[in-house]
N, CA and C of each residue as an Amber inpcrd file, in Angstrom:
protein
   570
   4.0580000  23.3590000  10.5880000   5.0700000  22.5230000  10.4100000
   4.9900000  21.3970000  11.5470000   4.9930000  20.3790000  11.0740000
   5.2610000  19.2620000  12.0530000   6.2960000  19.3980000  12.8590000
   6.2710000  18.7670000  14.1360000   7.2520000  18.6060000  15.0950000
   8.0750000  17.6270000  14.6130000   7.6430000  16.6280000  14.6680000
   8.4350000  15.3110000  14.3280000   7.8560000  14.7580000  13.0080000
   8.7940000  14.4540000  12.2270000   8.4700000  13.7900000  10.7030000
   9.1740000  12.3230000  10.8370000   8.4850000  11.3110000  10.8320000
   8.8690000  10.0630000  10.9450000   8.5990000   9.5010000   9.5410000
   9.6800000   9.0010000   8.9090000   9.7030000   8.0760000   7.4740000
   9.3230000   6.9500000   7.6210000   8.6300000   6.1880000   6.5200000
   8.3450000   4.8410000   6.4410000   8.5200000   4.6150000   4.9180000
   8.9190000   3.3380000   4.6920000   9.3460000   2.9140000   3.3330000
   7.8880000   1.8840000   2.9560000   7.1860000   2.2690000   2.0020000
   5.7290000   1.6700000   1.8370000   5.9960000   1.0740000   0.2740000
   5.9210000  -0.1650000   0.0750000   5.8460000  -0.7050000  -1.2330000
   4.3060000  -0.9650000  -1.7650000   4.2650000  -0.5150000  -2.9460000
   2.4180000  -0.5250000  -3.5900000   2.8970000  -1.8530000  -4.6870000
   2.3890000  -2.8780000  -4.4510000   2.6080000  -3.9800000  -5.3680000
   1.2860000  -4.4440000  -6.0270000   1.3370000  -5.4250000  -6.7960000
   0.2600000  -6.0120000  -7.7380000   0.4710000  -6.4680000  -8.7400000
  -0.4420000  -7.0570000  -9.7760000  -0.1640000  -7.4490000 -11.0770000
  -0.2800000  -6.0770000 -11.9570000   0.0610000  -6.2780000 -13.1700000
   0.1800000  -5.4820000 -14.0240000  -1.2230000  -4.7540000 -14.3510000
  -1.5670000  -3.5560000 -14.2970000  -2.8020000  -3.0340000 -14.7880000
  -4.0020000  -3.1300000 -13.9030000  -3.5900000  -3.4110000 -12.5750000
  -4.6970000  -3.4470000 -11.4710000  -4.9290000  -1.8230000 -10.9210000
  -4.1870000  -1.1360000 -10.9940000  -4.4120000   0.4810000 -11.0390000
  -3.4620000   0.9940000  -9.8910000  -2.3600000   0.2280000  -9.6800000
  -1.3180000   0.7550000  -8.7620000  -0.8060000   2.2490000  -8.8050000
  -0.5600000   2.6270000  -9.8680000   0.0680000   4.1730000 -10.3810000
  -1.2210000   5.0570000 -10.0540000  -2.4430000   4.5230000 -10.6940000
  -3.6230000   5.3710000 -10.4730000  -3.8730000   5.6400000  -9.0890000
  -3.9320000   4.6370000  -8.1870000  -4.1520000   4.8400000  -6.8070000
  -3.0170000   5.8940000  -6.0950000  -1.8870000   5.3650000  -6.5010000
  -0.9120000   6.2430000  -5.9040000  -1.0520000   7.7000000  -6.3140000
  -1.2070000   7.9360000  -7.5280000  -1.1750000   9.2800000  -8.2690000
  -2.6030000  10.1410000  -7.5280000  -3.5490000   9.3020000  -7.3740000
  -4.6780000   9.8400000  -6.9010000  -4.5090000  10.2640000  -5.3430000
  -3.7040000   9.4240000  -4.7460000  -3.4900000   9.6230000  -3.4480000
  -2.4450000  10.8420000  -3.1520000  -1.5780000  11.0980000  -4.0470000
  -0.6010000  11.9330000  -3.9930000  -1.1970000  13.4170000  -4.3390000
  -2.0650000  13.4330000  -5.2900000  -2.8560000  14.6880000  -5.6660000
  -4.1890000  15.1170000  -4.9290000  -4.5410000  14.3100000  -4.1120000
  -5.7830000  14.2690000  -3.3150000  -6.7910000  14.3030000  -4.4290000
  -6.7710000  13.5430000  -5.4980000  -7.6530000  13.2290000  -6.4230000
  -7.6210000  13.9790000  -7.6490000  -6.6940000  14.8780000  -7.7500000
  -6.7490000  15.6440000  -8.8480000  -6.2650000  15.2420000 -10.1470000
  -5.3720000  14.1680000 -10.0230000  -4.5770000  13.6220000 -11.0700000
  -4.9040000  12.0950000 -11.2510000  -5.6670000  11.9170000 -12.0180000
  -6.0880000  10.3410000 -12.4710000  -5.5190000  10.2380000 -13.9480000
  -4.5400000   9.1320000 -14.2900000  -4.3440000   9.0320000 -15.6700000
  -5.1800000   8.4890000 -16.5300000  -5.4970000   9.1930000 -17.7930000
  -6.4570000   8.8950000 -18.4060000  -6.2820000   7.7650000 -19.2150000
  -4.8920000   7.4200000 -19.5070000  -4.5340000   6.5850000 -20.5080000
  -3.5440000   5.6920000 -19.6270000  -3.6970000   4.3070000 -19.8080000
  -2.6930000   3.1740000 -19.2120000  -1.3250000   3.6530000 -19.5700000
  -0.4030000   3.5450000 -18.5970000   1.1430000   3.7030000 -18.8270000
   1.5440000   2.7380000 -18.0420000   2.4350000   1.7470000 -18.5700000
   2.9850000   0.7750000 -17.8910000   4.1680000   1.4010000 -17.0180000
   4.2280000   0.9000000 -15.5570000   5.3140000   1.3770000 -14.6980000
   6.5000000   0.6580000 -15.1930000   7.6930000   1.1730000 -15.3500000
   8.9160000   0.1490000 -15.4160000   9.9540000   0.3390000 -14.4360000
   9.9320000  -0.8920000 -13.5390000  10.7940000  -0.7470000 -12.4260000
   9.9230000  -0.3480000 -11.5370000  10.3020000   0.8780000 -10.6280000
   9.7720000   1.3100000  -9.5840000   9.7130000   2.7840000  -9.8610000
   8.6550000   3.3760000  -9.4340000   8.5960000   5.0760000  -9.1920000
   8.2980000   5.3650000  -7.8920000   9.4890000   6.1150000  -7.3250000
   9.4680000   6.5740000  -5.7740000   8.6690000   7.9950000  -5.9060000
   7.7250000   8.2180000  -4.8280000   7.2060000   9.4120000  -4.5330000
   6.9060000   9.4410000  -3.2880000   6.8640000  10.7580000  -2.6640000
   6.7540000  11.0290000  -1.1310000   5.3600000  11.7270000  -0.7890000
   4.8460000  11.4850000   0.5290000   3.7060000  12.3650000   0.7340000
   3.7470000  12.3840000   2.3160000   3.6500000  13.6530000   2.7460000
   3.6450000  13.7420000   4.2810000   1.9470000  13.5210000   4.5610000
   1.8740000  12.5680000   5.8330000   0.4640000  12.3620000   6.1930000
   0.3970000  13.0460000   7.6550000  -0.3160000  13.8040000   7.9770000
  -0.3770000  14.4860000   9.3220000  -1.0990000  13.6750000  10.3150000
  -0.6780000  13.2800000  11.3830000  -1.1140000  12.5270000  12.3070000
  -2.2140000  13.3600000  13.5100000  -3.3470000  12.9810000  13.3850000
  -4.3260000  13.9220000  13.9470000  -4.1170000  13.6980000  15.4410000
  -4.3930000  15.0120000  16.1130000  -3.9500000  15.1770000  17.5260000
  -2.6720000  15.1040000  18.0990000  -1.9000000  15.4640000  17.0640000
  -0.3680000  15.4110000  17.4420000   0.1950000  16.6770000  16.6420000
   1.4200000  16.8400000  16.8470000   2.2150000  17.6910000  16.0340000
   3.1280000  16.9280000  15.0440000   2.7560000  15.7250000  14.7790000
   3.4940000  14.7020000  14.0880000   3.2370000  14.4620000  12.5400000
   3.9510000  14.0780000  11.8320000   3.7450000  13.6350000  10.4160000
   4.3690000  12.4100000  10.0140000   3.7180000  11.6620000   9.3840000
   4.4450000  10.5630000   8.7860000   4.7820000  10.7790000   7.2060000
   6.0770000  10.5500000   6.8080000   6.5620000  10.8630000   5.2980000
   6.5130000   9.6270000   4.7980000   5.6140000   9.3980000   4.0840000
   5.4780000   7.8830000   3.1970000   6.4380000   7.9590000   1.8520000
   7.3730000   7.1060000   1.9410000   8.0940000   6.8900000   0.8060000
   7.5890000   5.9040000   0.0920000   6.9050000   6.0530000  -1.0060000
   6.0170000   5.3570000  -1.8090000   6.4300000   4.8200000  -2.8880000
   6.9830000   3.0550000  -3.0200000   7.4000000   2.8000000  -4.1860000
   6.5530000   1.9010000  -4.7940000   6.0940000   2.7750000  -6.1310000
   5.0950000   2.1390000  -6.6480000   5.8750000   0.9840000  -7.8260000
   5.4960000  -0.2400000  -7.6160000   6.1080000  -1.1090000  -8.3330000
   5.4420000  -1.8330000  -9.7180000   6.3800000  -1.8640000 -10.6360000
   5.7970000  -2.7300000 -11.7920000   5.1880000  -4.0070000 -11.5170000
   4.3100000  -4.3840000 -12.5760000   3.4910000  -5.5760000 -12.0300000
   3.8590000  -6.8950000 -12.9830000   4.8080000  -6.6310000 -13.6000000
   5.4590000  -7.7570000 -14.6280000   6.4230000  -8.7380000 -13.7830000
   6.1300000  -9.9430000 -13.9720000   7.0680000 -10.9450000 -13.4660000
   8.7050000 -10.5850000 -13.6630000   8.9040000 -10.1740000 -14.8490000
  10.1560000  -9.8530000 -15.3700000  11.0810000  -9.0970000 -14.6920000
  10.1440000  -8.0370000 -13.8730000  11.1230000  -6.9750000 -12.8730000
  11.2970000  -7.4950000 -11.6720000  10.6060000  -8.8930000 -11.1760000
  10.7840000  -9.4860000  -9.8790000  12.1400000  -9.2280000  -9.2450000
  13.2530000  -9.5590000 -10.1200000  14.4300000  -9.6120000  -9.2560000
  15.0180000  -8.0120000  -8.8840000  14.6170000  -7.1040000  -9.7140000
  14.9840000  -5.6630000  -9.4340000  14.0510000  -5.1920000  -8.5070000
  12.8340000  -5.7590000  -8.3980000  11.7010000  -4.9340000  -7.5040000
  12.2320000  -5.5340000  -5.9990000  12.4440000  -6.7640000  -5.9260000
  12.9870000  -7.0100000  -4.4290000  13.9870000  -6.3210000  -3.8220000
  14.8380000  -5.7960000  -4.6930000  16.1000000  -4.7790000  -4.0350000
  15.5510000  -3.5480000  -3.5760000  14.3030000  -3.0810000  -4.2970000
  13.7800000  -1.6940000  -3.9670000  12.9190000  -1.9140000  -2.5490000
  12.2400000  -3.0980000  -2.4040000  11.3700000  -3.4880000  -1.5700000
  12.2080000  -3.6480000  -0.1020000  13.7100000  -4.0280000  -0.2860000
  14.5070000  -4.2560000   1.0330000  14.3440000  -3.2970000   1.7890000
  13.9220000  -3.5870000   3.0580000  13.4920000  -2.7880000   4.1320000
  12.4240000  -2.1630000   4.1690000  11.3730000  -2.3420000   3.4390000
   9.9780000  -1.9060000   3.3810000   9.3680000  -2.1510000   4.8030000
   8.7800000  -1.0510000   5.3980000   8.2650000  -1.1750000   6.6920000
   6.9140000  -1.4870000   6.6970000   6.1710000  -1.2180000   5.4520000
   4.6600000  -1.8390000   5.3000000   4.5500000  -1.8640000   3.7130000
   3.3590000  -2.0640000   3.5730000   2.9500000  -2.5040000   1.8520000
   1.4110000  -2.6240000   1.7080000   1.1180000  -2.3180000   0.3150000
  -0.1110000  -2.2970000  -0.1850000  -0.1580000  -3.2750000  -1.4140000
  -1.1030000  -4.4290000  -1.3640000  -1.2420000  -5.2790000  -2.4900000
  -2.4560000  -4.8590000  -2.9980000  -2.5060000  -4.5460000  -4.2560000
  -3.4270000  -4.0230000  -5.0040000  -4.2690000  -5.1460000  -5.8920000
  -5.3000000  -5.3190000  -6.1240000  -5.9540000  -6.2550000  -6.8460000
  -7.1350000  -5.3220000  -7.6710000  -7.3820000  -5.9330000  -8.8730000
  -8.4430000  -5.3860000  -9.6100000  -9.7600000  -6.4510000  -9.3800000
 -10.7020000  -5.8350000  -8.9560000 -12.0440000  -6.5170000  -8.7490000
 -12.6850000  -7.2560000  -9.8730000 -12.2960000  -6.8040000 -10.9590000
 -12.7920000  -7.5720000 -12.3320000 -11.6580000  -8.3710000 -12.8940000
 -10.4920000  -8.5130000 -12.2650000  -9.4930000  -9.5300000 -12.6110000
  -9.2580000 -10.9120000 -11.8970000  -9.7980000 -11.9060000 -12.0950000
  -9.5610000 -13.2370000 -11.4500000  -7.8640000 -13.4270000 -11.2910000
  -7.2040000 -13.1050000 -12.2820000  -5.7180000 -13.5800000 -11.8830000
  -5.1580000 -12.7600000 -10.9010000  -5.3540000 -11.3310000 -11.0240000
  -4.9650000 -10.5920000 -10.0430000  -5.4490000 -10.8360000  -8.4210000
  -6.6970000 -11.4930000  -8.1870000  -6.9910000 -11.9800000  -7.0010000
  -6.0980000 -13.3520000  -6.6240000  -5.9520000 -14.1870000  -7.5130000
  -5.2770000 -15.4530000  -7.4710000  -3.6070000 -14.9720000  -7.1340000
  -3.1110000 -13.9100000  -7.7620000  -1.5980000 -13.5840000  -7.2470000
  -1.4340000 -12.9280000  -6.1310000  -2.4890000 -12.6110000  -5.1650000
  -2.3100000 -11.6010000  -4.0390000  -1.3330000 -12.6520000  -3.0470000
  -1.5950000 -13.8250000  -2.8480000  -0.7690000 -14.3570000  -1.8290000
   0.7990000 -14.6440000  -2.1780000   1.0260000 -14.4890000  -3.5230000
   2.4610000 -14.3650000  -4.0970000   3.1340000 -13.0960000  -3.8620000
   2.2870000 -12.1290000  -4.2350000   2.4800000 -10.6080000  -3.7910000
   3.2350000 -10.5130000  -2.3760000   2.3420000 -10.8990000  -1.4500000
   2.4210000 -10.7600000  -0.0110000   3.7230000 -11.6170000   0.3520000
   3.9270000 -12.6440000  -0.2090000   5.0730000 -13.4710000   0.2690000
   6.2990000 -12.9460000  -0.2380000   6.2150000 -12.2790000  -1.4350000
   7.4100000 -11.6840000  -1.9970000   7.8190000 -10.4100000  -1.2120000
   7.0030000  -9.4700000  -0.8300000   7.0560000  -8.3460000  -0.1750000
   7.5460000  -8.7450000   1.5040000   6.7670000  -9.4450000   2.0500000
   7.5700000  -9.7660000   3.3650000   8.5770000 -10.5860000   3.4850000
   9.1950000 -11.1830000   2.4270000  10.4170000 -11.8540000   2.1390000
  11.5030000 -10.7720000   2.1780000  11.1510000  -9.5040000   1.8160000
  12.1140000  -8.3300000   1.6970000  11.9720000  -7.4120000   2.9920000
  10.9790000  -7.7620000   3.9420000  10.8180000  -6.7420000   4.8560000
  11.7980000  -6.2600000   6.0060000  11.7830000  -5.2120000   6.5010000
  12.7010000  -4.7800000   7.3630000  12.5910000  -5.2930000   9.0310000
  11.5170000  -5.6180000   9.0570000  11.2170000  -6.2370000  10.5320000
  10.8180000  -7.6470000  10.1990000  10.3500000  -8.2080000  11.2390000
   9.9700000  -9.7220000  10.9900000   8.9710000  -9.9210000  10.0780000
   8.7820000 -10.6750000   9.1390000   7.8420000 -10.8480000   8.0120000
   6.5150000 -10.9590000   8.3670000   6.2440000 -11.7900000   9.4690000
   4.9400000 -11.8910000   9.8560000   4.3210000 -10.7970000  10.6880000
   5.5220000  -9.6100000  11.0910000   5.0310000  -8.5210000  11.7690000
   4.6940000  -7.4120000  10.7630000   5.1520000  -7.5520000   9.6680000
   5.1120000  -6.3110000   8.6410000   3.6180000  -5.9210000   8.1620000
   3.3590000  -5.1230000   8.3460000   1.7600000  -4.3730000   8.2180000
   1.6630000  -4.2100000   6.7320000   0.7900000  -4.7190000   6.3640000
   0.1400000  -4.8250000   5.1630000  -1.2140000  -4.7540000   4.8610000
  -2.0860000  -4.1250000   3.9120000  -3.3040000  -3.8900000   3.6000000
  -3.4950000  -4.5230000   1.9920000  -4.5630000  -4.7500000   1.7820000
  -5.0240000  -5.3850000   0.8500000  -5.9930000  -4.4290000   0.1880000
  -5.8550000  -3.9420000  -1.0780000  -6.7040000  -2.6670000  -1.6930000
  -7.3760000  -3.4100000  -3.0430000  -8.6140000  -3.3400000  -3.1480000
  -9.5780000  -3.7790000  -3.9940000  -9.8780000  -2.6250000  -4.7810000
  -9.0650000  -2.4720000  -5.8860000  -9.4710000  -1.3100000  -6.7580000
 -10.4930000  -1.6980000  -7.7940000 -10.9500000  -0.4940000  -8.6670000
 -11.7820000  -0.5180000  -9.6180000 -13.2660000  -0.7130000  -8.9200000
 -13.7790000  -0.5900000  -7.7930000 -14.9400000  -0.8910000  -7.1770000
 -16.1460000  -0.2380000  -7.9570000 -15.8150000   0.6890000  -8.8190000
 -16.5580000   1.3530000  -9.4520000 -17.3250000   0.4550000 -10.6000000
 -16.6760000  -0.5210000 -10.8410000 -16.8260000  -1.4380000 -12.1380000
 -17.7730000  -2.5770000 -11.3720000 -18.6750000  -2.1680000 -10.6230000
 -19.6690000  -3.0920000  -9.9670000 -20.1330000  -4.2370000 -10.8170000
 -20.6170000  -4.1940000 -12.1380000 -21.4430000  -4.9200000 -12.7170000
 -20.3950000  -6.0580000 -13.3120000 -18.9020000  -5.8250000 -13.1880000
 -17.7300000  -6.7330000 -13.7820000 -17.1480000  -7.5160000 -12.8300000
 -17.6640000  -7.1880000 -11.6360000 -16.7750000  -7.8010000 -10.3940000
 -16.6880000  -9.5440000 -10.4850000 -15.5100000  -9.7850000 -10.0350000
 -15.1730000 -11.3360000  -9.7310000 -14.9690000 -11.7870000  -8.6260000
 -14.8550000 -10.6980000  -7.5940000 -14.4850000 -10.9260000  -6.3000000
 -15.6210000 -10.0550000  -5.4320000 -16.5460000 -10.6020000  -4.4910000
 -17.0930000  -9.8110000  -3.6280000 -16.5720000  -9.2360000  -2.3280000
 -17.2390000  -8.4430000  -1.7970000 -16.6540000  -7.7520000  -0.5920000
 -16.1760000  -8.8750000   0.5390000 -17.1070000  -9.8830000   0.6750000
 -16.8380000 -10.6140000   1.5930000 -15.7430000 -11.7390000   1.4100000
 -15.5430000 -12.0670000   0.1390000 -14.3830000 -12.7970000  -0.0820000
 -13.2150000 -11.8970000  -0.2060000 -13.3360000 -10.6300000  -0.6200000
 -11.8420000  -9.8700000  -0.2480000 -11.6750000  -9.9300000   1.0050000
 -12.5770000  -9.7200000   1.9990000 -12.3330000  -9.6090000   3.3840000
 -11.7770000 -10.8720000   3.8150000 -12.2000000 -12.1720000   3.3850000
 -11.7490000 -13.4430000   3.7740000 -10.1010000 -13.5040000   3.3590000
  -9.8480000 -13.3980000   1.9940000  -8.7170000 -13.4530000   1.4830000
  -7.7740000 -12.7030000   2.2810000  -7.9960000 -11.1400000   2.6110000
  -7.2020000 -10.4390000   3.3370000  -6.9330000 -10.6900000   5.0730000
  -7.9670000 -11.3320000   5.4270000  -7.6680000 -12.0010000   6.6990000
  -6.8670000 -13.2350000   6.7950000  -7.0610000 -14.0560000   5.9140000
  -6.3030000 -15.3740000   5.6480000  -4.6510000 -14.7730000   5.5230000
  -4.3730000 -13.6460000   5.0820000  -3.0860000 -13.1670000   5.0440000
  -2.7720000 -12.1760000   6.0380000  -3.4620000 -11.8890000   6.9710000
  -2.9750000 -10.9680000   7.9630000  -3.0760000  -9.7490000   7.5360000
  -4.0640000  -9.1080000   6.5540000  -4.0480000  -8.0610000   6.0900000
  -5.5500000  -7.1820000   6.2880000  -5.4960000  -5.9070000   6.3800000
  -6.7150000  -5.3210000   6.3920000  -7.1770000  -5.0170000   4.8230000
  -8.3430000  -4.9820000   4.9220000  -8.8570000  -4.9140000   3.7200000
  -9.5760000  -3.7150000   3.1630000  -9.6050000  -2.9240000   2.1080000
 -10.0690000  -1.7660000   1.6310000 -10.6010000  -1.8360000   0.1030000
 -11.8090000  -1.3980000  -0.1940000 -12.3150000  -1.3510000  -1.3860000
 -12.3300000   0.2650000  -1.6740000 -11.8630000   0.3900000  -3.1250000
 -11.5270000   1.6470000  -3.6730000 -11.7880000   2.0340000  -4.9400000
 -12.1550000   3.1420000  -5.3360000 -11.8600000   3.4530000  -6.9250000
 -10.9420000   4.4160000  -7.0640000  -9.9010000   4.4930000  -7.5640000
  -9.1100000   5.2620000  -7.9770000  -9.2890000   6.3580000  -9.2720000
 -10.3840000   6.0610000  -9.8720000 -10.7000000   6.5960000 -10.9090000
 -11.8690000   7.7290000 -10.4300000 -12.5900000   7.3290000  -9.4630000
 -13.7700000   8.0290000  -8.6830000 -12.9110000   8.8500000  -7.4830000
 -11.7310000   8.3250000  -7.3390000 -11.2800000   8.9910000  -6.1150000
 -12.0670000   8.7620000  -5.0030000 -12.6570000   7.5260000  -4.6360000
 -13.3060000   6.9610000  -3.5170000 -12.4400000   5.8860000  -2.5430000
 -12.3740000   6.4200000  -1.4730000 -11.6060000   5.5250000  -0.4790000
 -10.0900000   5.3240000  -0.6420000  -9.5350000   6.2450000  -1.5490000
  -8.2140000   6.2160000  -1.8490000  -7.4450000   6.6050000  -0.6760000
  -7.6360000   7.5400000   0.0580000  -6.6740000   8.1410000   1.1610000
  -6.8550000   7.0830000   2.2250000  -7.7380000   6.4710000   2.6190000
  -7.8990000   5.6130000   3.6350000  -6.7880000   4.5100000   4.1240000
  -6.5030000   3.8970000   3.0120000  -5.5100000   2.7250000   3.2830000
  -4.1060000   3.3630000   3.5910000  -3.8190000   4.5030000   3.1170000
  -2.4600000   5.2050000   3.1280000  -2.4070000   5.5970000   4.5570000
  -3.4950000   6.4650000   4.9440000  -3.5940000   6.9310000   6.2210000
  -3.5430000   5.7770000   7.3680000  -4.3010000   4.7150000   7.4010000
  -4.3060000   3.7760000   8.2630000  -2.9050000   3.1900000   8.2080000
  -2.0980000   3.0880000   7.2590000  -0.6230000   2.5620000   7.3560000
   0.3010000   3.8080000   8.0170000  -0.2290000   4.9750000   7.7000000
   0.5620000   6.0070000   8.4890000   0.2670000   6.0720000   9.8470000
  -0.8200000   6.1720000  10.3410000  -1.2280000   5.9000000  11.6670000
  -0.5420000   4.9520000  12.2940000  -0.6510000   3.6170000  11.7790000
  -0.0300000   2.3810000  12.2460000   1.6700000   2.6690000  12.5720000
   2.3250000   3.2030000  11.5370000   3.7450000   3.5920000  11.6480000
   3.9340000   4.4470000  12.6910000   3.2000000   5.3620000  12.9400000
   3.2010000   6.4620000  13.9630000   3.3320000   5.8930000  15.3690000
   2.2910000   5.0390000  15.3220000   2.1430000   3.9380000  16.6970000
   3.2720000   3.4730000  17.0010000   3.7530000   2.7070000  16.0040000
   4.7670000   1.9900000  16.2580000   6.0680000   2.7600000  16.7640000
   6.3150000   3.8500000  16.1690000   7.4410000   4.6900000  16.6770000
   7.2620000   5.4230000  18.0930000   5.9900000   5.5450000  18.1270000
   5.7560000   6.3120000  19.6050000   6.1600000   5.2480000  20.5550000
   5.6120000   3.8900000  20.4740000   5.7050000   2.6040000  21.2000000
   7.4380000   2.5460000  21.4360000   7.9390000   2.4870000  20.3930000
   9.5070000   2.3460000  20.5360000  10.1260000   3.4930000  21.3200000
   9.7980000   4.6660000  21.1440000  10.6100000   5.6870000  21.8790000
  10.0480000   5.4800000  23.2690000   8.6910000   5.4320000  23.3830000
   8.4180000   5.3320000  24.9690000   9.1800000   3.9940000  25.6480000
   9.3220000   3.0020000  25.0590000   9.8870000   1.8290000  25.6600000
  11.5090000   2.1460000  25.6450000  12.0910000   3.0590000  24.7910000
  13.4100000   3.2400000  24.8450000  13.6270000   4.4220000  26.3260000
  12.7330000   5.1710000  26.4820000  12.7630000   6.0140000  27.6410000
  12.3690000   4.9950000  28.9050000  11.9380000   4.2320000  28.7580000
  11.6470000   3.1500000  30.0790000  12.8180000   2.7160000  30.4680000
  13.8360000   2.2990000  29.4250000  15.0490000   1.5080000  29.7360000
  16.1480000   2.1700000  29.9950000  15.9460000   3.6960000  29.7200000
  17.0900000   4.5720000  29.8790000  17.0960000   5.2880000  31.5360000
């Protein structure tokens, strides 16, 4: 059992059908559950998972808000994102429109962030990397897009459960580091 459990609100966003729910379910079940049929998310689905922090007795509990990708839900989604500590923007490497909409998603989430918008940690996840022959965005282009938005970049295949845990673990490690730094600075003041 972890000594300290640190909670973090994580918004998972992106266009409809990019694989946000598949990515989330694959992470939550360690790759055992991949949705065989597409089922649209209505509103937001909340899930939680503990991520142990290596070399500590701590864990970060991610409160994962898997969000619908339709513009119709945008006013509702912003209420759920309010106070998000971190976010994942998912794009589909075979969908030009999902690539073009990444800056819009980043702007929307950062507008509802818990801390300064420019300091809110986010990552860009390029899903469906297993569909190599249908790609419309290459790795270098994805990295450039992520860099221009101050995001880290990851390529994954939720279907094949490749690379799925890495972005979540990177965010959990980041949040743990932020928490520890805040605790240490508080102890320096007192």
